[in-house]
MDAnalysis code that builds the backbone (N, CA, C; Angstrom):
import MDAnalysis as mda
import numpy as np

u = mda.Universe.empty(345, n_residues=115, atom_resindex=np.repeat(np.arange(115), 3), trajectory=True)
u.add_TopologyAttr("name", ["N", "CA", "C"] * 115)
u.add_TopologyAttr("resid", np.arange(1, 116))
u.add_TopologyAttr("resname", ["MET", "GLY", "TYR", "HIS", "THR", "TYR", "PHE", "THR", "LEU", "SER", "VAL", "THR", "GLY", "ALA", "ASN", "ARG", "THR", "ASP", "GLN", "GLU", "ARG", "ILE", "ARG", "GLY", "MET", "LEU", "ALA", "ASN", "LEU", "GLY", "VAL", "LEU", "GLY", "TYR", "ALA", "LEU", "GLN", "LYS", "GLU", "SER", "GLY", "THR", "GLU", "TYR", "VAL", "THR", "GLN", "ASP", "PRO", "VAL", "ASN", "TRP", "PHE", "GLY", "HIS", "ASP", "SER", "ASP", "MET", "LEU", "GLU", "VAL", "SER", "ARG", "GLU", "PHE", "PRO", "GLN", "VAL", "LEU", "PHE", "SER", "LEU", "HIS", "GLY", "GLU", "GLY", "GLU", "SER", "ASN", "GLY", "ASP", "ILE", "TRP", "GLU", "SER", "HIS", "TYR", "LEU", "GLY", "GLY", "LYS", "THR", "TYR", "THR", "GLN", "PRO", "ALA", "ILE", "ILE", "THR", "ILE", "PRO", "PRO", "PHE", "ASN", "PRO", "ALA", "LEU", "LEU", "LYS", "GLU", "PRO", "GLU", "ASN"])
u.atoms.positions = np.array([
    [20.996, 17.844, 4.179],
    [19.857, 18.443, 3.186],
    [19.326, 17.461, 2.450],
    [20.809, 16.324, 1.488],
    [19.678, 15.180, 0.388],
    [19.427, 15.900, -0.116],
    [19.324, 14.714, -0.992],
    [18.637, 15.052, -2.294],
    [16.968, 15.117, -2.896],
    [16.609, 15.561, -3.892],
    [15.444, 16.161, -3.619],
    [15.121, 15.642, -5.012],
    [13.497, 14.936, -5.368],
    [13.034, 14.304, -6.261],
    [11.837, 14.431, -6.447],
    [10.998, 15.122, -7.205],
    [9.824, 15.210, -7.320],
    [8.805, 13.832, -8.140],
    [7.708, 13.224, -6.850],
    [6.965, 12.381, -7.462],
    [5.922, 11.786, -7.600],
    [5.172, 11.440, -8.485],
    [3.691, 11.282, -8.475],
    [2.827, 9.477, -8.406],
    [1.763, 9.847, -7.496],
    [1.949, 8.289, -7.037],
    [0.521, 8.013, -8.114],
    [0.406, 6.717, -8.746],
    [-1.221, 6.608, -9.217],
    [-1.772, 5.299, -8.381],
    [-2.617, 5.600, -8.498],
    [-3.018, 4.484, -7.867],
    [-4.208, 3.961, -8.914],
    [-4.175, 1.869, -8.983],
    [-5.583, 1.790, -9.957],
    [-5.727, 0.962, -10.040],
    [-7.320, 0.340, -9.951],
    [-7.319, -0.370, -9.518],
    [-8.213, -0.751, -7.820],
    [-8.365, 0.027, -7.774],
    [-9.688, 0.633, -5.864],
    [-10.706, 1.076, -5.829],
    [-11.548, 0.749, -5.009],
    [-12.674, 0.936, -5.164],
    [-12.421, 2.102, -3.839],
    [-13.180, 2.664, -3.737],
    [-13.221, 3.964, -3.136],
    [-13.430, 3.872, -0.816],
    [-13.716, 2.422, -0.742],
    [-13.046, 1.775, 0.401],
    [-12.045, 1.867, 0.362],
    [-11.270, 0.786, -1.122],
    [-9.612, 1.170, -0.521],
    [-9.536, 2.279, -1.333],
    [-9.529, 2.985, -1.528],
    [-9.228, 4.380, -1.591],
    [-8.930, 5.333, 0.102],
    [-9.866, 5.672, 0.533],
    [-10.018, 5.782, 1.243],
    [-8.780, 4.612, 2.536],
    [-8.411, 4.363, 2.823],
    [-8.299, 3.170, 3.482],
    [-6.307, 3.696, 3.179],
    [-6.912, 3.701, 1.397],
    [-4.821, 3.977, 0.997],
    [-4.494, 5.329, 1.280],
    [-4.990, 6.400, 1.627],
    [-5.197, 7.947, 1.600],
    [-5.016, 7.189, 3.481],
    [-5.488, 7.256, 3.985],
    [-5.131, 6.463, 5.457],
    [-4.275, 6.207, 5.890],
    [-3.901, 5.035, 5.138],
    [-2.550, 4.595, 5.548],
    [-1.081, 5.289, 5.238],
    [-1.035, 6.541, 3.776],
    [-0.063, 6.729, 3.796],
    [-0.321, 7.965, 3.878],
    [-1.469, 8.701, 5.208],
    [-0.883, 9.594, 6.088],
    [-0.556, 9.093, 7.302],
    [-0.839, 7.380, 7.653],
    [-0.052, 6.721, 9.138],
    [1.861, 7.179, 8.643],
    [1.895, 6.917, 7.718],
    [3.298, 6.857, 7.335],
    [3.981, 7.759, 6.768],
    [3.354, 8.732, 7.389],
    [4.016, 10.708, 7.291],
    [3.873, 10.891, 5.544],
    [3.735, 10.171, 4.932],
    [3.750, 10.239, 3.904],
    [2.969, 11.949, 2.867],
    [1.523, 11.193, 3.944],
    [0.736, 12.545, 2.873],
    [0.500, 13.994, 3.726],
    [1.041, 15.367, 2.843],
    [0.882, 16.551, 3.396],
    [3.004, 16.815, 3.681],
    [3.867, 15.597, 2.878],
    [4.980, 15.244, 3.417],
    [5.912, 15.128, 2.099],
    [5.561, 13.744, 1.686],
    [6.361, 13.841, 0.316],
    [4.877, 13.772, -0.894],
    [3.876, 13.853, -0.660],
    [2.781, 13.425, -1.757],
    [1.885, 15.314, -1.183],
    [2.117, 15.325, -2.317],
    [1.152, 16.994, -1.128],
    [0.405, 17.564, -1.745],
    [-0.352, 16.887, -2.749],
    [-1.371, 17.423, -3.672],
    [-2.736, 16.487, -4.165],
    [-3.850, 15.936, -3.801],
    [-4.814, 14.525, -4.434],
    [-5.053, 15.308, -5.146],
    [-6.575, 14.817, -6.169],
    [-6.493, 14.397, -7.011],
    [-7.145, 13.330, -7.624],
    [-7.559, 12.803, -6.644],
    [-8.567, 11.484, -7.057],
    [-7.828, 10.262, -6.623],
    [-7.364, 9.025, -8.170],
    [-6.338, 8.462, -7.606],
    [-4.544, 8.874, -8.420],
    [-4.971, 9.819, -7.633],
    [-3.054, 10.390, -7.940],
    [-2.793, 11.692, -6.847],
    [-1.863, 11.576, -6.624],
    [-0.812, 12.437, -5.160],
    [0.142, 12.738, -5.865],
    [0.240, 13.843, -5.711],
    [1.677, 14.321, -6.723],
    [2.562, 15.030, -5.563],
    [4.080, 15.305, -5.604],
    [4.574, 15.832, -5.290],
    [4.129, 17.948, -5.566],
    [4.442, 19.137, -4.545],
    [4.064, 20.055, -5.822],
    [6.249, 21.033, -5.501],
    [6.696, 20.014, -4.377],
    [7.705, 20.918, -4.629],
    [8.448, 19.482, -3.463],
    [10.014, 19.793, -4.256],
    [10.721, 18.096, -4.293],
    [10.818, 17.772, -2.941],
    [11.522, 16.431, -2.242],
    [11.828, 16.707, -1.175],
    [12.517, 15.442, -1.143],
    [13.093, 14.476, 0.394],
    [13.851, 13.360, 0.385],
    [12.382, 12.380, 0.620],
    [12.296, 11.720, 0.071],
    [12.077, 10.202, 0.553],
    [12.110, 9.267, 0.098],
    [13.949, 8.975, 1.312],
    [14.364, 8.129, 0.990],
    [13.580, 6.379, 1.446],
    [12.579, 6.132, 2.481],
    [12.002, 5.191, 1.928],
    [10.608, 4.506, 1.746],
    [10.956, 5.767, 0.200],
    [9.614, 5.736, -0.596],
    [9.592, 3.706, -1.468],
    [10.402, 3.739, -0.920],
    [10.707, 1.779, -2.086],
    [9.618, 1.247, -1.065],
    [11.095, 1.045, 0.583],
    [9.742, 0.187, 1.683],
    [8.209, 0.477, 1.572],
    [8.041, 2.255, 1.527],
    [7.159, 2.575, 2.015],
    [6.075, 1.977, 0.911],
    [5.702, 2.325, 0.293],
    [5.325, 1.039, -1.287],
    [4.886, -0.235, -0.892],
    [5.957, -0.492, -1.092],
    [6.086, -2.388, -0.642],
    [4.644, -2.060, 0.535],
    [4.873, -2.267, 1.852],
    [4.124, -1.291, 2.776],
    [3.031, -1.560, 2.692],
    [2.221, -0.511, 1.308],
    [1.429, -0.342, 0.785],
    [0.454, -1.417, 0.120],
    [1.396, -1.585, -0.429],
    [1.014, -2.706, -2.060],
    [0.925, -4.165, -0.846],
    [1.343, -4.646, 0.100],
    [0.721, -5.705, 0.976],
    [-0.407, -5.760, 0.980],
    [-0.762, -4.156, 1.596],
    [-2.344, -4.188, 1.983],
    [-2.890, -4.765, 1.360],
    [-3.239, -3.808, 0.745],
    [-3.975, -3.889, -0.833],
    [-3.169, -4.534, -2.135],
    [-3.412, -5.669, -2.129],
    [-2.454, -6.740, -3.082],
    [-3.379, -6.224, -4.266],
    [-4.237, -6.083, -5.028],
    [-4.842, -6.433, -6.173],
    [-5.121, -4.624, -6.804],
    [-4.687, -4.175, -6.208],
    [-4.300, -2.143, -6.542],
    [-3.483, -2.263, -7.123],
    [-2.656, -1.786, -8.038],
    [-1.294, -1.110, -8.924],
    [-1.210, 0.177, -8.264],
    [0.339, 0.500, -7.459],
    [0.522, 1.206, -7.608],
    [2.074, 1.911, -8.642],
    [1.812, 2.994, -9.009],
    [3.010, 3.757, -9.827],
    [3.110, 4.379, -9.621],
    [4.755, 4.515, -9.172],
    [5.793, 5.720, -8.448],
    [6.515, 7.183, -9.180],
    [6.571, 7.227, -9.925],
    [7.013, 8.227, -11.398],
    [8.064, 9.046, -9.986],
    [8.593, 8.668, -10.717],
    [10.053, 10.218, -9.820],
    [10.899, 10.996, -10.939],
    [11.227, 12.143, -10.586],
    [12.127, 12.632, -11.376],
    [12.557, 13.717, -10.078],
    [13.805, 12.940, -10.262],
    [14.959, 13.689, -9.404],
    [15.974, 14.396, -10.292],
    [16.911, 15.757, -8.760],
    [17.336, 16.696, -9.505],
    [18.548, 16.392, -10.547],
    [19.092, 15.276, -10.281],
    [20.528, 15.439, -11.609],
    [19.696, 14.673, -13.428],
    [20.190, 15.780, -13.846],
    [19.507, 15.285, -15.259],
    [19.691, 13.718, -15.843],
    [18.301, 13.676, -16.313],
    [18.213, 12.087, -16.823],
    [18.051, 11.262, -16.380],
    [17.184, 11.674, -14.244],
    [17.344, 10.682, -13.132],
    [15.811, 10.923, -13.132],
    [15.428, 9.552, -13.913],
    [14.063, 9.379, -14.489],
    [13.152, 8.795, -14.358],
    [12.331, 7.957, -13.839],
    [11.809, 6.160, -13.126],
    [10.535, 6.335, -13.107],
    [9.994, 5.689, -12.717],
    [8.519, 4.448, -12.604],
    [8.755, 3.100, -12.315],
    [8.227, 2.843, -10.604],
    [8.507, 2.263, -9.881],
    [6.725, 1.726, -9.378],
    [6.881, 0.464, -10.298],
    [5.184, -0.272, -9.963],
    [5.349, -1.000, -9.025],
    [4.669, -1.066, -7.518],
    [4.451, -2.168, -6.419],
    [2.346, -3.109, -7.309],
    [2.262, -3.878, -7.823],
    [1.548, -4.833, -6.679],
    [1.443, -6.265, -5.901],
    [0.768, -6.123, -5.262],
    [1.156, -7.913, -4.486],
    [2.326, -8.048, -3.724],
    [2.686, -6.664, -3.328],
    [3.852, -6.366, -2.394],
    [5.255, -6.831, -3.232],
    [5.120, -6.981, -4.403],
    [6.359, -7.493, -5.721],
    [6.031, -5.830, -5.522],
    [7.832, -5.763, -5.883],
    [8.126, -4.134, -7.132],
    [8.958, -4.845, -8.036],
    [9.116, -3.611, -9.134],
    [9.643, -3.417, -10.618],
    [10.321, -1.945, -10.701],
    [11.702, -1.858, -10.282],
    [12.205, -0.450, -11.464],
    [12.354, -0.039, -12.511],
    [11.682, 0.858, -13.619],
    [11.996, 1.026, -15.062],
    [12.688, 2.706, -14.801],
    [14.134, 2.304, -15.145],
    [14.884, 4.298, -15.967],
    [14.061, 4.755, -16.983],
    [14.070, 5.813, -17.254],
    [13.568, 6.453, -18.241],
    [14.526, 5.564, -19.165],
    [14.451, 5.671, -20.856],
    [14.836, 5.990, -21.448],
    [15.653, 6.864, -22.599],
    [16.264, 7.773, -21.941],
    [16.255, 9.189, -22.944],
    [16.753, 8.505, -24.573],
    [16.454, 9.187, -25.004],
    [17.080, 9.627, -26.642],
    [17.276, 10.036, -27.471],
    [18.460, 11.032, -28.397],
    [18.436, 11.808, -29.100],
    [18.161, 11.327, -30.358],
    [17.156, 11.231, -31.584],
    [17.337, 10.888, -32.727],
    [18.622, 11.170, -33.565],
    [18.702, 10.231, -34.324],
    [20.528, 10.647, -35.488],
    [19.708, 11.652, -36.521],
    [20.616, 12.141, -36.736],
    [20.706, 13.507, -37.295],
    [20.233, 13.297, -38.791],
    [19.061, 13.852, -39.120],
    [18.291, 13.795, -40.510],
    [18.724, 15.741, -41.690],
    [18.702, 15.368, -42.340],
    [19.404, 16.262, -42.291],
    [18.194, 16.898, -43.046],
    [17.170, 16.512, -43.997],
    [15.996, 16.667, -44.558],
    [15.200, 17.673, -43.064],
    [16.069, 17.740, -41.821],
    [14.766, 18.566, -41.492],
    [15.715, 19.875, -41.273],
    [16.946, 20.388, -41.257],
    [17.607, 20.926, -42.342],
    [16.415, 22.554, -42.821],
    [16.840, 24.052, -41.356],
    [15.644, 24.926, -42.744],
    [16.863, 25.959, -42.545],
    [16.603, 26.997, -42.486],
    [16.907, 28.188, -43.345],
    [16.107, 29.551, -42.222],
    [17.437, 30.160, -41.314],
    [16.876, 30.461, -39.812],
    [15.992, 31.185, -40.189],
    [14.480, 31.928, -39.134],
    [13.543, 32.921, -39.621],
    [14.583, 35.096, -39.515],
    [15.540, 34.581, -38.942],
    [15.564, 35.946, -39.206],
    [16.778, 36.144, -40.389],
])
């Protein structure tokens, strides 16, 4: 079964020719139609969560082929709080987990119930 994640891939800085080549490369990697099921311009999204365990190595490969293009991959896993973004540029990457916070209690926000 595995771990399921929703993915959104954003592509920044690609001209029309590069966009077509990127699309072709994602298709050759087996990512289009599986992990990235819907395409809208320079954004690809998952409609149903998938197991794309090789997302990091796949995106590094694409990034090396298009060193001037920024690829940002957003992921939301099935565990609470598993939200992150990985960025790829010129064969380099870093991943930033989401920072989820609850503001401190503010008594000024208290109000009577409407019922």
